C-alpha positions as CSV (number, residue, x, y, z in Angstrom):
1,M,11.3,-15.4,30.0
2,L,8.8,-16.4,27.3
3,R,10.6,-14.3,24.7
4,W,13.9,-16.0,25.6
5,F,12.3,-19.4,25.4
6,R,10.7,-18.7,22.0
7,A,14.1,-17.6,20.6
8,F,15.3,-21.2,20.8
9,L,12.3,-22.8,19.1
10,P,12.0,-23.3,15.4
11,K,10.0,-20.7,13.6
12,E,7.7,-20.9,10.5
13,E,9.8,-19.0,7.9
14,R,7.1,-19.4,5.2
15,F,5.5,-16.2,6.5
16,F,8.4,-14.2,5.0
17,D,7.9,-15.8,1.6
18,L,4.2,-14.9,1.8
19,F,5.0,-11.3,2.8
20,A,7.4,-11.1,-0.1
21,R,4.8,-12.4,-2.5
22,H,2.2,-9.9,-1.3
23,A,4.7,-7.0,-1.4
24,Q,5.7,-7.9,-5.0
25,T,2.0,-8.0,-6.0
26,S,1.5,-4.6,-4.3
27,V,4.4,-3.2,-6.4
28,Q,2.8,-4.6,-9.6
29,C,-0.6,-3.2,-8.6
30,A,1.0,0.2,-7.9
31,K,2.7,0.2,-11.3
32,A,-0.6,-0.7,-13.0
33,L,-2.2,2.2,-11.1
34,Q,0.5,4.5,-12.3
35,D,0.0,3.3,-15.9
36,M,-3.7,3.9,-15.5
37,L,-3.1,7.5,-14.5
38,R,-1.4,8.2,-17.8
39,G,-4.9,8.1,-19.3
40,G,-5.9,7.4,-22.8
41,D,-7.8,4.6,-24.5
42,E,-6.0,1.9,-22.6
43,T,-7.1,3.2,-19.2
44,P,-9.6,0.3,-18.8
45,V,-6.9,-2.2,-19.5
46,F,-4.8,-1.0,-16.6
47,C,-7.9,-0.8,-14.4
48,Q,-8.4,-4.5,-15.0
49,R,-4.8,-5.2,-14.2
50,V,-5.2,-3.4,-10.9
51,N,-8.3,-5.6,-10.2
52,Q,-6.3,-8.8,-11.0
53,F,-3.4,-7.9,-8.8
54,E,-5.9,-7.1,-6.0
55,N,-7.3,-10.6,-6.4
56,D,-3.8,-12.1,-6.2
57,A,-3.0,-10.1,-3.1
58,D,-6.2,-11.3,-1.4
59,S,-5.2,-14.9,-2.1
60,V,-1.8,-14.3,-0.4
61,T,-3.5,-12.6,2.6
62,R,-5.8,-15.7,3.0
63,E,-2.7,-17.9,3.0
64,V,-1.1,-15.8,5.7
65,L,-4.1,-15.9,7.9
66,T,-4.5,-19.6,7.5
67,A,-0.8,-20.1,8.4
68,V,-1.3,-18.0,11.5
69,R,-4.0,-20.4,12.7
70,R,-2.1,-23.5,11.9
71,T,1.5,-22.6,12.9
72,F,2.6,-23.3,16.5
73,I,5.6,-21.0,16.5
74,T,5.4,-17.8,14.5
75,P,8.2,-15.3,13.8
76,F,6.5,-12.7,16.0
77,D,3.2,-12.2,17.7
78,R,0.2,-13.6,15.8
79,G,-1.7,-10.4,16.2
80,D,1.1,-8.4,14.7
81,I,1.3,-10.8,11.7
82,K,-2.5,-10.4,11.2
83,N,-2.3,-6.6,11.5
84,L,0.7,-6.3,9.2
85,I,-0.8,-8.4,6.3
86,T,-4.2,-6.7,6.8
87,S,-2.7,-3.2,6.5
88,M,-0.7,-4.3,3.4
89,D,-3.8,-5.7,1.8
90,D,-5.8,-2.6,2.7
91,A,-3.3,-0.6,0.5
92,V,-4.0,-2.8,-2.4
93,D,-7.7,-2.7,-1.8
94,Q,-7.6,1.0,-1.9
95,M,-5.8,0.9,-5.2
96,Q,-8.6,-1.2,-6.5
97,A,-11.1,1.3,-5.2
98,T,-9.4,4.0,-7.2
99,A,-9.5,1.9,-10.3
100,K,-13.2,1.2,-9.7
101,A,-13.9,4.9,-9.4
102,V,-12.1,5.6,-12.7
103,M,-14.2,2.9,-14.4
104,L,-17.4,4.2,-12.8
105,F,-16.9,7.7,-14.0
106,E,-15.3,6.7,-17.3
107,V,-12.3,8.9,-16.6
108,R,-9.7,9.0,-19.4
109,E,-7.7,12.1,-18.6
110,F,-5.8,12.8,-15.3
111,E,-4.3,15.9,-13.8
112,P,-0.5,16.2,-13.4
113,P,-0.7,16.0,-9.6
114,M,-2.7,12.8,-9.9
115,R,0.1,11.3,-12.0
116,E,2.7,12.5,-9.6
117,M,0.7,10.9,-6.7
118,G,0.8,7.6,-8.7
119,G,4.6,7.8,-8.8
120,L,4.8,8.3,-5.1
121,I,2.5,5.3,-4.5
122,V,4.9,3.1,-6.5
123,E,7.7,4.4,-4.2
124,C,5.7,3.5,-1.2
125,A,5.1,0.0,-2.4
126,N,8.8,-0.5,-3.2
127,L,9.7,0.7,0.3
128,V,7.4,-1.8,1.9
129,G,9.0,-4.5,-0.3
130,R,12.4,-3.4,1.1
131,A,11.3,-3.4,4.7
132,L,9.7,-6.8,5.0
133,P,12.8,-9.0,4.6
134,L,14.5,-7.0,7.3
135,L,11.9,-8.2,9.8
136,Q,13.7,-11.6,9.7
137,A,16.5,-10.1,11.8
138,I,14.9,-7.1,13.4
139,G,17.7,-6.5,16.0
140,Q,20.2,-6.1,13.2
141,N,18.0,-3.9,11.1
142,V,16.4,-1.5,13.5
143,S,18.1,1.6,11.9
144,M,17.2,0.6,8.4
145,L,13.6,-0.3,9.3
146,T,13.2,3.1,11.1
147,Q,14.6,4.9,8.1
148,I,12.2,3.2,5.7
149,T,9.1,3.8,7.8
150,E,10.1,7.4,8.2
151,E,10.4,7.7,4.4
152,L,6.9,6.1,4.0
153,T,5.5,8.8,6.4
154,K,7.2,11.5,4.4
155,L,5.8,10.2,1.1
156,E,2.3,10.1,2.6
157,G,2.8,13.8,3.6
158,R,3.9,14.7,0.0
159,V,0.8,12.9,-1.3
160,D,-1.3,15.0,1.0
161,D,0.3,18.2,-0.3
162,L,-0.3,17.1,-3.9
163,Q,-3.9,16.5,-3.1
164,D,-4.3,20.0,-1.7
165,I,-2.5,21.5,-4.8
166,G,-4.6,19.3,-7.1
167,L,-7.9,20.2,-5.6
168,K,-7.1,23.9,-5.8
169,E,-6.2,23.6,-9.4
170,L,-9.3,21.6,-10.1
171,Y,-11.5,24.2,-8.5
172,L,-9.9,27.0,-10.5
173,K,-10.3,25.0,-13.7
174,H,-13.9,24.1,-13.2
175,R,-15.5,26.8,-11.1
176,D,-17.1,28.4,-14.1
177,A,-17.6,25.1,-16.0
178,N,-18.9,21.6,-15.3
179,T,-19.3,21.0,-11.6
180,M,-19.5,17.3,-12.1
181,D,-15.9,17.3,-13.5
182,F,-14.7,18.8,-10.2
183,I,-16.6,16.3,-8.2
184,V,-15.2,13.4,-10.1
185,G,-11.7,14.8,-10.0
186,A,-12.0,15.3,-6.2
187,E,-13.1,11.7,-5.8
188,I,-10.0,10.4,-7.6
189,Y,-7.8,12.6,-5.5
190,D,-9.4,11.3,-2.4
191,H,-8.9,7.7,-3.4
192,L,-5.2,8.3,-4.3
193,E,-4.6,10.0,-0.9
194,K,-6.1,7.1,0.9
195,V,-3.7,4.7,-0.8
196,A,-0.8,6.6,0.7
197,D,-2.6,6.6,4.0
198,R,-2.8,2.8,4.0
199,F,0.9,2.6,3.2
200,D,1.5,4.8,6.2
201,D,-0.5,2.3,8.3
202,V,1.9,-0.4,7.1
203,A,4.7,1.7,8.4
204,N,3.0,2.0,11.7
205,E,2.5,-1.7,11.9
206,I,6.2,-2.3,11.2
207,N,7.2,0.2,13.8
208,S,5.0,-1.6,16.3
209,I,6.6,-4.9,15.6
210,V,10.1,-3.4,15.9
211,I,9.2,-1.9,19.3
212,E,7.9,-5.2,20.6
213,Q,10.8,-7.3,19.4
214,V,13.8,-5.1,20.3
């Protein structure tokens, strides 16, 4: 009965504009991360870009949370909105954590699997950007939303596989050399894998919203 009643009340559509802003910032952050993973002298420049985009994403997240408190009628459950934007922000936060590790250890060269993981992370960010507008008409977009979230989960699995491959190659490369190089490389792999995990969390939040609204 409550769901039927809410369907006839005006909703605050500003949330979708904010979701779109955050998603676009996430894509830009992922592309900066991908550029960072190319290595070279400009690595610190791209690390700084990741940091800036993370700050921008935080600002949007705060706007969403403020809007949740102030808006009488929301597009869907307040808790779902909070969980969705928080999971989106966690992905960007993890990209920043990766960039911080790169700066801390002064890494300037990256293994091929790391660069491939960076490309998959950009794909994840783009998929989230595609999914969010569809939440404005969930009933009409269940199939597409399901397809996108399934693809996000597949990408997360591919990133996991690349981490395993990369760690093995890293071990073989450094087992008779500098142990610290292996430790640093493993740390970078771990951060990259966690970025994909956070995007998979976003997929789970989207699925939860779909289940509740359909």
